[in-house]
Structure formats: structure tokens, C-alpha cells
C-alpha positions as CSV (number, residue, x, y, z in Angstrom):
1,X,26.6,-18.3,-1.3
2,X,28.4,-20.3,-4.1
3,X,26.3,-23.4,-3.3
4,X,23.1,-21.4,-3.4
5,X,24.0,-20.0,-6.9
6,X,24.9,-23.4,-8.1
7,X,21.5,-24.8,-7.0
8,X,19.8,-21.9,-8.7
9,X,21.5,-22.3,-12.0
10,X,20.9,-26.1,-11.8
11,X,17.2,-25.5,-11.6
12,X,17.3,-23.2,-14.6
13,X,19.4,-25.8,-16.6
14,X,17.0,-28.6,-15.6
15,X,14.0,-26.6,-16.9
16,X,15.8,-25.9,-20.2
17,X,16.7,-29.6,-20.5
18,X,13.1,-30.8,-20.0
19,X,11.7,-28.3,-22.4
20,X,14.3,-29.2,-25.1
21,X,13.8,-32.9,-24.6
22,X,10.0,-32.6,-25.1
23,X,10.4,-30.5,-28.2
24,X,13.0,-32.9,-29.7
25,X,10.8,-35.9,-28.9
26,X,7.7,-34.3,-30.5
27,X,9.5,-33.4,-33.7
28,X,11.0,-36.9,-34.0
29,X,7.6,-38.4,-33.7
30,X,5.8,-36.0,-36.1
31,X,8.4,-35.1,-38.8
32,X,11.4,-37.4,-38.1
33,X,13.8,-34.4,-37.9
34,X,14.4,-31.2,-35.9
35,X,13.7,-28.1,-38.1
36,X,16.7,-25.8,-38.5
37,X,14.9,-22.6,-37.8
38,X,13.9,-23.9,-34.4
39,X,17.5,-24.5,-33.5
40,X,18.5,-20.9,-34.0
41,X,15.5,-19.5,-32.2
42,X,15.9,-21.9,-29.2
43,X,19.6,-20.9,-29.0
44,X,18.6,-17.2,-28.8
45,X,16.0,-18.0,-26.1
46,X,18.5,-19.9,-24.0
47,X,21.0,-17.1,-24.2
48,X,18.4,-14.5,-23.2
49,X,17.3,-16.7,-20.2
50,X,20.9,-17.0,-19.1
51,X,21.3,-13.2,-19.4
52,X,18.1,-12.7,-17.4
53,X,19.3,-15.0,-14.7
54,X,22.7,-13.2,-14.5
55,X,21.0,-9.8,-14.3
56,X,18.7,-11.1,-11.5
57,X,21.7,-12.3,-9.5
58,X,23.5,-9.0,-10.1
59,X,20.7,-6.5,-9.4
60,X,18.2,-8.6,-7.4
61,X,20.4,-10.9,-5.4
62,X,17.9,-11.8,-2.8
63,X,15.0,-12.4,-5.1
64,X,13.1,-15.7,-5.2
65,X,14.9,-18.0,-7.7
66,X,12.0,-20.5,-8.1
67,X,10.0,-18.2,-10.3
68,X,12.2,-18.0,-13.4
69,X,12.7,-21.9,-13.7
70,X,8.9,-22.5,-13.3
71,X,8.1,-19.8,-15.9
72,X,10.6,-21.2,-18.3
73,X,9.3,-24.8,-17.9
74,X,5.7,-23.7,-18.5
75,X,6.7,-21.6,-21.5
76,X,8.7,-24.5,-23.0
77,X,5.8,-26.9,-22.5
78,X,3.4,-24.5,-24.2
79,X,5.6,-23.9,-27.2
80,X,6.1,-27.6,-27.6
81,X,2.3,-28.2,-27.7
82,X,1.8,-25.2,-30.0
83,X,4.4,-26.6,-32.4
84,X,2.7,-30.0,-32.2
85,X,-0.6,-28.5,-33.3
86,X,1.2,-26.6,-36.1
87,X,2.3,-29.9,-37.5
88,X,-1.3,-31.0,-37.8
89,X,-2.7,-27.8,-39.2
90,X,0.3,-26.6,-41.3
91,X,0.8,-23.3,-39.5
92,X,3.8,-21.5,-37.9
93,X,2.3,-20.2,-34.7
94,X,5.1,-21.6,-32.6
95,X,7.8,-19.6,-34.4
96,X,5.8,-16.5,-33.8
97,X,5.4,-17.4,-30.1
98,X,9.2,-17.8,-29.8
99,X,9.6,-14.3,-31.2
100,X,7.1,-12.9,-28.6
101,X,9.1,-14.8,-26.0
102,X,12.3,-13.0,-27.0
103,X,10.6,-9.7,-26.9
104,X,9.2,-10.4,-23.5
105,X,12.7,-11.2,-22.1
106,X,14.1,-8.0,-23.6
107,X,11.3,-6.0,-22.0
108,X,11.7,-7.7,-18.6
109,X,15.5,-7.1,-18.4
110,X,15.2,-3.3,-17.9
111,X,12.7,-3.9,-15.1
112,X,15.2,-6.2,-13.3
113,X,18.0,-3.7,-13.7
114,X,16.4,-0.3,-13.0
115,X,13.4,-1.0,-10.8
116,X,15.5,-1.4,-7.6
117,X,12.7,-0.1,-5.4
118,X,9.1,-1.1,-6.3
119,X,7.7,1.6,-4.0
120,X,8.3,4.2,-6.7
121,X,5.2,2.8,-8.4
122,X,3.1,4.2,-5.6
123,X,3.9,7.8,-6.7
124,X,2.2,7.2,-10.0
125,X,-1.0,5.6,-8.7
126,X,-3.5,7.9,-10.4
127,X,-1.4,7.9,-13.6
128,X,-1.6,4.1,-13.5
129,X,-5.4,4.4,-13.2
130,X,-5.6,6.6,-16.2
131,X,-3.3,4.4,-18.3
132,X,-5.2,1.3,-17.2
133,X,-8.6,2.7,-18.1
134,X,-7.3,4.0,-21.5
135,X,-5.9,0.5,-22.3
136,X,-9.1,-1.1,-21.1
137,X,-11.4,1.1,-23.2
138,X,-9.1,1.4,-26.3
139,X,-10.8,-1.5,-28.2
140,X,-14.0,0.7,-28.3
141,X,-12.3,3.2,-30.6
142,X,-13.9,3.0,-34.1
143,X,-10.6,2.9,-36.0
144,X,-8.3,0.8,-33.8
145,X,-10.8,-1.5,-32.1
146,X,-11.5,-4.9,-33.7
147,X,-14.1,-7.5,-32.8
148,X,-13.0,-11.1,-32.9
149,X,-15.5,-14.0,-32.2
150,X,-18.1,-11.7,-30.8
151,X,-15.7,-9.9,-28.3
152,X,-14.3,-6.5,-28.9
153,X,-11.1,-6.8,-27.0
154,X,-8.5,-6.4,-29.7
155,X,-6.6,-3.3,-31.0
156,X,-5.2,-3.5,-34.5
157,X,-2.0,-1.6,-35.3
158,X,-1.4,-1.3,-39.1
159,X,1.7,-3.2,-40.1
160,X,2.3,-4.7,-36.7
161,X,-0.8,-6.9,-36.1
162,X,-3.2,-6.9,-33.2
163,X,-2.8,-7.2,-29.5
164,X,-5.1,-7.4,-26.4
165,X,-4.7,-4.2,-24.3
166,X,-6.7,-5.7,-21.4
167,X,-3.7,-7.9,-20.5
168,X,-1.6,-4.8,-19.8
169,X,-4.5,-2.9,-18.2
170,X,-4.6,-5.4,-15.3
171,X,-1.0,-4.5,-14.4
172,X,-1.7,-0.8,-14.2
173,X,-5.0,-1.2,-12.4
174,X,-3.2,-3.4,-9.9
175,X,-0.8,-0.6,-9.2
176,X,-3.7,1.8,-8.6
177,X,-5.7,-0.6,-6.5
178,X,-2.7,-1.3,-4.3
179,X,-1.9,2.4,-3.7
180,X,-5.5,3.4,-3.2
181,X,-6.3,0.6,-0.7
182,X,-3.0,1.2,1.2
183,X,-4.0,4.9,1.7
184,X,-7.6,4.1,2.7
185,X,-7.3,0.8,4.5
186,X,-8.1,2.3,7.9
187,X,-11.4,3.7,6.7
188,X,-12.4,0.6,4.9
189,X,-11.5,-1.6,7.9
190,X,-14.1,0.1,10.1
191,X,-17.0,-2.2,10.8
192,X,-20.6,-1.4,10.8
193,X,-23.6,-3.5,11.9
194,X,-23.5,-7.2,12.5
195,X,-25.8,-9.4,10.4
196,X,-25.8,-13.2,11.1
197,X,-22.6,-12.9,13.0
198,X,-20.8,-11.1,10.1
199,X,-19.8,-7.6,10.7
200,X,-20.6,-5.6,7.6
201,X,-18.8,-2.5,6.5
202,X,-20.4,0.9,6.7
203,X,-22.6,2.0,3.9
204,X,-20.4,5.0,3.1
205,X,-17.5,2.7,2.6
206,X,-19.2,0.7,-0.1
207,X,-18.4,3.3,-2.7
208,X,-15.1,1.8,-4.1
209,X,-16.5,-1.7,-4.6
210,X,-19.7,-0.3,-6.2
211,X,-17.6,1.8,-8.7
212,X,-15.4,-1.2,-9.6
213,X,-18.5,-3.4,-10.0
214,X,-20.1,-0.8,-12.4
215,X,-16.8,-0.6,-14.3
216,X,-16.7,-4.4,-14.7
217,X,-20.3,-4.5,-15.9
218,X,-19.4,-1.7,-18.4
219,X,-16.6,-3.8,-19.8
220,X,-19.0,-6.7,-20.1
221,X,-21.7,-4.6,-21.8
222,X,-19.5,-2.7,-24.2
223,X,-16.9,-5.3,-25.1
224,X,-18.9,-8.6,-24.5
225,X,-15.9,-9.9,-22.5
226,X,-17.0,-11.9,-19.5
227,X,-13.5,-13.1,-18.5
228,X,-11.8,-9.6,-18.3
229,X,-14.6,-8.0,-16.3
230,X,-14.7,-11.0,-13.9
231,X,-10.9,-10.9,-13.5
232,X,-10.8,-7.2,-12.6
233,X,-13.6,-7.4,-10.1
234,X,-12.1,-10.5,-8.4
235,X,-8.7,-8.8,-8.2
236,X,-10.1,-5.8,-6.5
237,X,-12.1,-7.8,-4.0
238,X,-9.1,-10.0,-3.2
239,X,-6.9,-6.9,-2.6
240,X,-9.6,-5.3,-0.5
241,X,-9.7,-8.4,1.7
242,X,-5.9,-8.3,2.1
243,X,-6.0,-4.6,3.0
244,X,-8.8,-4.8,5.6
245,X,-8.8,-8.5,6.7
246,X,-12.6,-8.5,6.8
247,X,-14.5,-11.5,5.4
248,X,-17.5,-9.3,4.8
249,X,-15.9,-7.9,1.7
250,X,-15.6,-11.3,0.2
251,X,-19.3,-12.0,0.9
252,X,-20.3,-8.7,-0.6
253,X,-18.1,-9.4,-3.6
254,X,-19.6,-12.8,-4.2
255,X,-23.1,-11.4,-3.9
256,X,-22.3,-8.6,-6.3
257,X,-20.7,-11.1,-8.8
258,X,-23.7,-13.4,-8.6
259,X,-26.1,-10.5,-9.3
260,X,-24.0,-9.3,-12.2
261,X,-23.8,-12.8,-13.7
262,X,-27.5,-13.4,-13.5
263,X,-28.1,-9.9,-15.0
264,X,-25.5,-10.5,-17.8
265,X,-26.9,-14.0,-18.6
266,X,-30.4,-12.4,-19.1
267,X,-29.3,-9.4,-21.1
268,X,-26.5,-10.7,-23.4
269,X,-27.0,-13.6,-25.6
270,X,-23.4,-14.8,-25.7
271,X,-23.2,-15.0,-21.9
272,X,-26.5,-16.9,-21.8
273,X,-25.2,-19.3,-24.5
274,X,-22.1,-20.1,-22.4
275,X,-24.2,-20.7,-19.3
276,X,-26.5,-23.1,-21.3
277,X,-23.5,-24.9,-22.8
278,X,-22.1,-25.3,-19.3
279,X,-25.4,-26.6,-17.8
280,X,-26.3,-29.0,-20.7
281,X,-23.0,-29.7,-22.6
282,X,-24.0,-33.2,-23.8
283,X,-27.6,-32.4,-25.0
284,X,-28.1,-32.8,-28.7
285,X,-29.6,-29.3,-28.9
286,X,-26.6,-27.6,-27.4
287,X,-24.1,-29.8,-29.2
288,X,-25.6,-29.2,-32.7
289,X,-25.9,-25.4,-32.4
290,X,-24.2,-23.6,-35.2
291,X,-23.1,-20.7,-32.9
292,X,-22.7,-20.7,-29.2
293,X,-23.1,-24.4,-28.8
294,X,-21.2,-26.9,-26.6
295,X,-19.3,-28.6,-29.5
296,X,-15.9,-27.1,-28.6
297,X,-16.4,-27.8,-24.9
298,X,-17.4,-31.4,-25.5
299,X,-14.5,-32.0,-27.9
300,X,-12.0,-30.8,-25.2
301,X,-13.6,-33.1,-22.6
302,X,-13.2,-36.0,-25.0
303,X,-9.6,-35.1,-25.5
304,X,-9.0,-35.1,-21.8
305,X,-10.7,-38.5,-21.4
306,X,-8.6,-40.0,-24.2
307,X,-5.4,-39.0,-22.5
308,X,-6.1,-41.1,-19.4
309,X,-3.6,-41.2,-16.6
310,X,-0.3,-41.0,-18.6
311,X,-1.5,-39.5,-21.9
312,X,-1.0,-40.7,-25.5
313,X,2.5,-39.3,-25.7
314,X,3.8,-36.2,-27.4
315,X,3.0,-36.3,-31.1
316,X,0.7,-39.3,-30.9
317,X,-2.7,-37.6,-30.1
318,X,-5.2,-35.6,-32.0
319,X,-5.3,-32.2,-30.2
320,X,-6.0,-30.2,-33.4
321,X,-9.6,-31.5,-33.4
322,X,-10.5,-29.0,-30.7
323,X,-11.2,-25.5,-31.9
324,X,-8.6,-23.0,-30.6
325,X,-6.5,-25.8,-29.2
326,X,-3.4,-23.7,-29.1
327,X,-4.9,-20.8,-27.2
328,X,-8.2,-21.2,-25.3
329,X,-8.1,-25.0,-25.1
330,X,-4.4,-25.7,-24.8
331,X,-5.0,-27.3,-21.4
332,X,-7.2,-29.9,-23.0
333,X,-4.6,-30.5,-25.7
334,X,-1.9,-31.0,-23.0
335,X,-4.2,-33.4,-21.1
336,X,-4.6,-35.6,-24.2
337,X,-0.9,-36.1,-24.8
338,X,0.5,-35.8,-21.3
339,X,-2.4,-37.3,-19.3
340,X,-3.5,-36.5,-15.8
341,X,0.1,-36.8,-14.5
342,X,1.3,-34.1,-16.9
343,X,-1.6,-31.8,-16.0
344,X,-0.9,-32.2,-12.3
345,X,2.8,-31.3,-12.9
346,X,1.7,-28.2,-14.8
347,X,-0.6,-27.2,-12.0
348,X,2.3,-27.8,-9.6
349,X,4.4,-25.3,-11.5
350,X,1.7,-22.7,-11.2
351,X,1.3,-23.5,-7.5
352,X,5.0,-22.9,-6.9
353,X,4.8,-19.4,-8.5
354,X,1.6,-18.6,-6.6
355,X,3.1,-19.8,-3.3
356,X,6.3,-17.8,-3.9
357,X,4.1,-14.7,-4.5
358,X,2.1,-15.1,-1.4
359,X,5.2,-15.8,0.7
360,X,6.7,-12.6,-0.7
361,X,3.5,-10.7,0.3
362,X,3.7,-12.0,3.8
363,X,7.4,-11.3,4.3
364,X,7.6,-7.8,2.8
365,X,7.2,-5.2,5.5
366,X,5.8,-2.4,3.2
367,X,2.0,-2.4,3.1
368,X,2.0,-1.3,-0.6
369,X,4.3,-4.2,-1.4
370,X,2.0,-6.7,0.4
371,X,-1.1,-5.5,-1.6
372,X,0.8,-5.3,-4.9
373,X,2.3,-8.8,-4.6
374,X,-0.9,-10.4,-3.4
375,X,-2.9,-8.7,-6.1
376,X,-0.6,-9.7,-9.0
377,X,-0.3,-13.3,-7.9
378,X,-4.0,-13.6,-7.2
379,X,-4.7,-12.3,-10.7
380,X,-2.6,-15.0,-12.3
381,X,-4.0,-17.7,-10.0
382,X,-7.6,-16.6,-10.8
383,X,-6.8,-16.7,-14.5
384,X,-5.5,-20.3,-14.2
385,X,-8.6,-21.2,-12.2
386,X,-11.1,-19.8,-14.7
387,X,-9.4,-21.5,-17.7
388,X,-9.0,-24.9,-16.1
389,X,-12.4,-24.6,-14.4
390,X,-14.1,-23.7,-17.7
391,X,-12.6,-26.7,-19.6
392,X,-13.4,-29.1,-16.8
393,X,-17.0,-27.9,-16.4
394,X,-16.5,-26.4,-13.0
395,X,-17.6,-22.9,-14.2
396,X,-18.8,-21.6,-17.6
397,X,-16.2,-20.6,-20.2
398,X,-14.8,-17.1,-19.8
399,X,-12.5,-16.6,-22.8
400,X,-9.3,-16.1,-20.8
401,X,-6.0,-17.8,-21.8
402,X,-3.6,-19.9,-19.7
403,X,-0.6,-17.8,-18.6
404,X,2.8,-18.5,-20.1
405,X,1.4,-21.4,-22.2
406,X,-1.3,-20.2,-24.6
407,X,-0.5,-18.7,-27.9
408,X,-0.6,-15.0,-28.0
409,X,2.0,-12.2,-27.6
410,X,-0.1,-9.9,-25.4
411,X,-0.7,-12.5,-22.7
412,X,2.9,-13.7,-22.8
413,X,4.5,-10.3,-22.4
414,X,2.1,-9.1,-19.7
415,X,2.6,-12.2,-17.6
416,X,6.4,-12.0,-17.9
417,X,6.2,-8.4,-16.7
418,X,4.1,-9.7,-13.8
419,X,6.7,-12.3,-13.0
420,X,9.5,-9.6,-13.1
421,X,7.5,-7.5,-10.6
422,X,7.2,-10.5,-8.3
423,X,11.0,-10.9,-8.5
424,X,11.6,-7.3,-7.6
425,X,9.2,-7.4,-4.6
426,X,10.7,-10.7,-3.4
427,X,14.2,-9.2,-3.5
428,X,13.0,-6.5,-1.0
429,X,11.2,-9.1,1.1
430,X,14.2,-11.4,1.4
431,X,16.9,-8.7,1.8
432,X,18.6,-9.0,5.2
433,X,18.3,-6.2,7.8
434,X,21.2,-3.8,7.9
435,X,23.8,-4.5,10.6
436,X,23.4,-2.0,13.4
437,X,27.1,-2.2,14.3
438,X,28.4,-1.5,10.8
439,X,30.3,1.8,10.3
440,X,28.2,2.7,7.3
441,X,25.0,2.4,9.3
442,X,26.3,4.4,12.2
443,X,27.6,7.1,9.9
444,X,24.2,7.3,8.2
445,X,22.4,7.4,11.5
446,X,24.6,10.1,12.9
447,X,24.1,12.1,9.7
448,X,20.3,11.9,10.1
449,X,20.4,12.9,13.7
450,X,22.7,15.8,13.0
451,X,20.4,17.0,10.2
452,X,17.4,16.9,12.6
453,X,19.3,18.7,15.3
454,X,20.2,21.5,12.9
455,X,16.6,21.9,11.8
456,X,15.4,22.0,15.4
457,X,18.0,24.6,16.2
458,X,17.0,26.7,13.2
459,X,13.4,26.6,14.3
460,X,14.2,27.5,17.8
461,X,16.2,30.6,16.8
462,X,13.5,32.0,14.5
463,X,12.2,35.4,15.7
464,X,8.6,35.3,17.0
465,X,6.8,38.5,16.2
466,X,3.7,39.1,18.3
467,X,0.8,41.2,16.9
468,X,0.6,44.7,18.2
469,X,-2.5,45.7,20.1
470,X,-4.1,49.0,21.3
471,X,-3.0,48.3,24.9
472,X,0.6,48.0,23.7
473,X,0.5,51.4,22.0
474,X,-1.0,53.0,25.1
475,X,1.7,51.4,27.3
476,X,4.4,52.7,25.1
477,X,3.3,56.3,25.8
478,X,3.7,55.9,29.6
479,X,6.5,53.8,31.0
480,X,5.5,54.6,34.6
481,X,2.0,53.0,34.0
482,X,3.7,49.9,32.7
483,X,5.8,49.5,35.9
484,X,2.7,49.9,38.0
485,X,0.8,47.3,36.0
486,X,3.6,44.9,36.3
487,X,3.6,45.2,40.1
488,X,-0.2,44.7,40.2
489,X,0.2,41.5,38.1
490,X,2.8,40.3,40.5
491,X,0.5,40.8,43.5
492,X,-2.4,39.1,41.7
493,X,-0.2,36.1,40.9
494,X,0.9,35.9,44.5
495,X,-2.7,36.0,45.7
496,X,-3.7,33.3,43.3
497,X,-0.9,31.0,44.3
498,X,-2.1,30.7,47.9
499,X,-4.0,27.5,48.9
500,X,-7.4,29.1,49.7
501,X,-8.6,32.7,50.2
502,X,-11.6,33.3,52.4
503,X,-12.8,36.7,53.6
504,X,-15.5,35.1,55.9
505,X,-13.4,32.7,57.9
506,X,-14.1,34.6,61.2
507,X,-17.7,35.5,60.3
508,X,-19.2,33.0,57.9
509,X,-21.9,34.3,55.7
510,X,-20.8,37.9,55.6
511,X,-19.5,39.2,52.3
512,X,-16.1,40.8,52.1
513,X,-16.1,44.5,51.3
514,X,-13.6,46.6,49.6
515,X,-10.5,47.3,51.7
516,X,-11.4,44.6,54.2
517,X,-8.7,42.1,55.1
518,X,-8.9,38.7,53.5
519,X,-8.1,35.8,55.7
520,X,-6.0,33.0,54.1
521,X,-7.1,29.5,55.1
522,X,-4.4,26.9,54.9
523,X,-4.8,23.1,54.8
524,X,-5.6,22.9,58.5
525,X,-7.9,25.9,58.8
526,X,-11.6,25.7,59.6
527,X,-11.2,23.8,62.9
528,X,-11.9,25.5,66.3
529,X,-8.8,24.0,67.9
530,X,-6.4,25.7,65.5
531,X,-5.3,29.3,65.8
532,X,-6.6,31.6,63.2
533,X,-4.3,32.2,60.3
534,X,-2.6,35.6,59.9
535,X,-4.4,38.1,57.9
536,X,-3.2,40.4,55.2
537,X,-4.7,43.3,53.4
538,X,-4.1,44.4,49.8
539,X,-4.3,47.9,51.1
540,X,-1.2,47.4,53.3
541,X,1.0,46.7,50.4
542,X,3.2,49.7,49.9
543,X,3.1,51.5,46.6
544,X,6.1,51.0,44.3
545,X,8.7,53.6,44.5
546,X,9.2,56.3,41.9
547,X,10.7,55.0,38.7
548,X,14.4,55.5,38.3
549,X,16.5,55.9,35.2
550,X,16.0,52.3,34.2
551,X,12.5,53.2,33.0
552,X,13.8,55.4,30.3
553,X,15.7,52.5,28.9
554,X,12.7,50.3,29.4
555,X,10.4,52.7,27.5
556,X,12.7,52.7,24.5
557,X,11.7,49.1,23.7
558,X,8.4,50.5,22.4
559,X,5.1,48.8,22.1
560,X,6.5,45.3,21.7
561,X,8.3,45.3,25.1
562,X,5.2,46.8,26.8
563,X,3.0,44.1,25.3
564,X,5.4,41.4,26.4
565,X,5.2,42.7,30.1
566,X,1.4,42.9,29.8
567,X,1.1,39.3,28.6
568,X,3.6,37.8,31.0
569,X,2.3,37.5,34.6
570,X,5.6,35.9,35.7
571,X,7.8,38.8,34.6
572,X,8.8,39.8,38.2
573,X,10.1,36.4,39.3
574,X,13.6,35.1,38.6
575,X,13.8,32.5,35.9
576,X,10.4,33.2,34.3
577,X,11.6,35.7,31.7
578,X,12.0,39.5,31.7
579,X,9.9,42.2,30.0
580,X,12.3,42.5,27.1
581,X,11.8,38.8,26.2
582,X,15.1,37.5,27.6
583,X,16.1,36.0,30.9
584,X,19.2,36.0,33.1
585,X,20.0,32.3,32.6
586,X,23.1,31.6,30.7
587,X,22.9,29.0,27.8
588,X,25.7,27.0,29.4
589,X,24.1,26.7,32.8
590,X,22.7,23.2,33.5
591,X,19.0,22.8,33.9
592,X,18.1,20.8,37.0
593,X,15.0,18.7,37.1
594,X,13.8,19.1,40.7
595,X,11.4,16.3,40.4
596,X,14.3,13.9,40.3
597,X,16.2,15.4,43.2
598,X,16.3,14.4,46.9
599,X,13.5,16.2,48.7
600,X,15.7,16.7,51.7
601,X,17.8,19.1,49.7
602,X,14.9,21.6,49.7
603,X,13.6,23.4,52.8
604,X,9.9,22.6,52.3
605,X,7.7,22.2,55.4
606,X,5.3,19.3,55.7
607,X,1.7,20.0,54.6
608,X,0.4,19.7,58.1
609,X,2.7,22.4,59.5
610,X,2.7,24.7,56.4
611,X,1.3,28.1,57.2
612,X,-1.1,29.9,55.0
613,X,0.6,33.3,55.0
614,X,0.8,35.4,51.9
615,X,4.1,34.6,50.0
616,X,6.6,37.4,50.1
617,X,6.5,39.9,47.2
618,X,9.8,40.0,45.3
619,X,11.6,43.3,45.6
620,X,10.6,45.8,43.1
621,X,13.1,48.3,41.7
622,X,11.2,50.6,39.5
623,X,9.5,47.8,37.7
624,X,12.8,46.0,36.8
625,X,13.8,42.5,38.0
626,X,16.4,42.1,40.7
């Protein structure tokens, strides 16, 4: 365990050293000295990261330890490039980014400490849905909402600045999607008709994906934000595939996305301009447009090209020439000064985080945890893909920012919370199974079994009250009639328990009349070689004797006892219960399962020699059991 902890802290120290070395090198090449204010802020950040690591070791001891070093290295590289661009533009965005980083670490610490079981989030699924929708639609408020660069995705708080609520909405909607899909995964996994070898879902199961598609289109229409709407829809489709395992949902999602993109490109000018700039970035018409042209995109591509394989070096390029180089196009700025090797190293850091998240989702046993981990990590991976793909002309620009690296407090805090949730889920996934031989486990198991036994015993001793009927009231008035009915039920049960009853065995085809003897045919009857079975007549059965004093006591039980006798055809036989609802078996007598005993112990004749005589009627003593 000590060697493991040393290896973990060594990874964290290595990430800190690389980040500090890059920052020092950049300042030495641009200003010739290291600013004093950065020393204080970096010391605070280092202390907070060490505290976060210690809290993770203490409260999440089995969590994946590769997430925090990768996040730290990505954040340090992003702050270095933001500070580099500040030197060229005369701004102080990097200091503000360090303040946001400290706030993010402070917010993450309580999550690591108190969120010991992530499954508690499932209880607030619909609350998460409401909070997520409120955050997502809050920029549309006339007072708080603010439109920047054609997209209304910001909320302005007087005195505090502005933030992007959509970054936090993705977390709450991920909670809701995971809980909803976990509860309805069986219905959504049912297949319908097969089309071209692909089993499509049932039409009635298309409701959730249609609702999410309309919600994404609503965000696109009202807020003019292509990236956020695309991210939410892709997250839901990915989690839907994880929940059901059906590829048809991916096909349906791609078709719905393509239809929405074509519709948005024709209806909204800013979406159409981005598509035109993507298709014809180097045309003079698109490059020279005053608004919505390809000038920013082409400048970023030139910066990537000038970096080459190893880059120009920190502080020796011109990343500030690209518009929004510290936020939307920070990937192009990093490619210019770090080169292709540096960009591949950055993508490798993202790949390690994504791989850790997917490994966690595969290892965790809880279905909600699988969906939540895969949804969160796919959201981050999809965000990286859209940013990198937009800058490298793979897809049109979407307006999303690169997680952990781009300038902006909303994105930084939201993605740090996402990493903290992955740490909590990975702790549950990597936790060892409890030892079955430990005293604590045995004590807890015995306590659970004892509790179940007490509950079962309490249910067994509850009084069962049967509803009264008109027959029960009539029986309470005459105890003698009750005894006679009990005897009649005994005879009827004995007659039904015989193998076969035939009144026309001697004379086939003639009906049996009232009072005529009924011949009982056994297993071997019906053949001329066999002697006829003995006959018996219901009229030969003697009437029950006059009731004795026990009937008086029996009648005092009232209508409930009479109804119990009337409903119980086994009331005259030992072991089947008595009219008063009890039996003569003691609770301490053992119950023997005769199906597991030796057949030789019981005097039962073979089927071929078994007679078909009427079974003897148990003695009747005034209607009471013997």
C-alpha cells in the first residue's frame, strides 16, 4: 500500500513540475522574469491540489489516481498558454483563471468528502431534471440573460460577472438521464421489426428520444447555440445505447441529428454561415466576409501549420493573431508553439481520463453507476472531439470550449465537478468485496436474517378475520345442523377421493337413479376376467348420533366457527385443522416430509392390487374430531 501511495504522489508531483517548468520557461522568454503575483497564486494552487489528493486518499481510497494528475497537467498547460497570450495582448486573463481554479478545487473537496455513495443522486432524478432545465433556459430571461457573439447562453449577475449555466446543466441532466434509463431500460431494449438486418425499437418506445430531440432543437432555436444542443442530444443517445445495447438507437440518433442539422442550416443564418465556412474555408468570398466568414478558422489552421512537428517553442510564436485564441481556439495556439507532438501529448491526457471513466463504468456493478460514469465521460470526450474537429476542419465549428484548458470559469468548475464524480464512482468500482469470513460481515448477516425472521413471525401471528356471511349466521342458530353438514362434507370428500366412480359398470348405458348403489371402479376394473368391485350405497351410511354436550360448547363460538366448518371440507380428518381454527399438532412436534422417507415404512399396496373400495369414514362423535 505504501508503494502504491508513493507512486500516486509521484505522478501528482511530476504533473506539477511539468506545469511549473513550462510557465517559468514562457515567462523567461517573454518578459525575462517571473511575476511575483503568479508565485503566490501558484503556491495556493499547489497547496489545494495536495489537500485534494490527501482527501481522496482518506475518503476515496480505492479511486482511480490517474484522473487528478492528468487534470492538473491539462490545467497547467492551459494556464501557461493563456498567460502567453496575455503577454501579447496586455490582459490578465490567466490570473482570473487561477482564481477560478482555486474556487473549483474548493467546490470539489466537499464532494470527495461527503459523497461516499453516488447512488444517492438517483433519489433526486426528477429534481435534477428540473434544475437542469432551469439552468438551460435561464439565459432566456429578459433581465439575467445576455447575448454574446450571437449566442444567448450567458447569465449576468450584477457585481459578480457572467457565467454559462449550460455547463452545469449537463451535469444535472446526466443525473436524470442515468436514473430514467436505468428504470426503463427493459422497455427500451425490446426490439421491434427488422429493417435491413437492423432490429429497430418499437414505435411507442421512441418517445424519449423524440422529446430530447425537440428539446435540443429548442435550445438551438431560442439560444442560437449549436454546440450545447448537439452535446445534450449526443449524450442522451450514447447513454441510451449503453442502457439497451442496441445499435439501432445510434442509427436513429444519427438520422435525427442529420435531419436537425439540415433543418437548422436552412432556418438559422449563423448555422448556415458556419457550414459554408467549413465547406469553403479558403475561398475569397468566405474569407473576406465581415461577419460569419472563415477568417478565424483559416488563421487557426495557419497557426497549426506554422508549428510543424515540434512547434516554435513557448513564447516564440504568434498565437494572439487568432481571434479568441485563449478560449475557442486555444487548441490552435497550443499547436503553434508545442507542435504536433505537444498536441498528441494533450490528446493522450484526455484519452487517459476517458479510458479511466469507461473502465470505471465497466467495473462498477450498479446499473445507475454504469450509465452515469459512461454519460459523464462521453460528454467530455464528445466536447473534446467537437472542438478539435472544428479547428481541424473535420466538422463545422460548434462554439464549445476545450475542457480544463480554455479560459472561462463556468467550464472549468463544471469539468472539475465532473472529474470528482468520476473519482467517487471509481472508488466504488475498485473497492474490494467484503470478506465473507470476517466477524463484522457475519454479525451483519446474522442481524439481517434475525430481522427477517422476526418480521415473518409477526406476519404469521396476525389474526386473520374472515368476512361473515348469511350462511354463517344461519349456522350459528342451529348447532345440530352444523354437525350434520360437517358429516355430509366428510362423506363428499371421501367419495371424491376414490379413483373412479361408475354407476353403470354392470349395466353400461343405464343411468344411475337416486338411492341406487354406485360401483367404484379401480385401476384394473372394466375387464371381464376381474371380479366386480364391491359396491356401496350412500343410503347405507348410518346417520350421525345425537349431539352430545360438546355441541353446546361448539355453538358458543358463534358465526365465525360455523363459517370455518362450512368452508373447511377437511375438518373431520386428523391434521387438517378443526372447526375452531386450531389443530391438535403441538408447535414442538417435528414435521416429517413423507416424500423423502423410505416407501417400505408405509403399508401401501401396489397399484395393481389396490382395491377400489370406499375409504373408511372417520368416527364421528357429535360432529367433533376424535
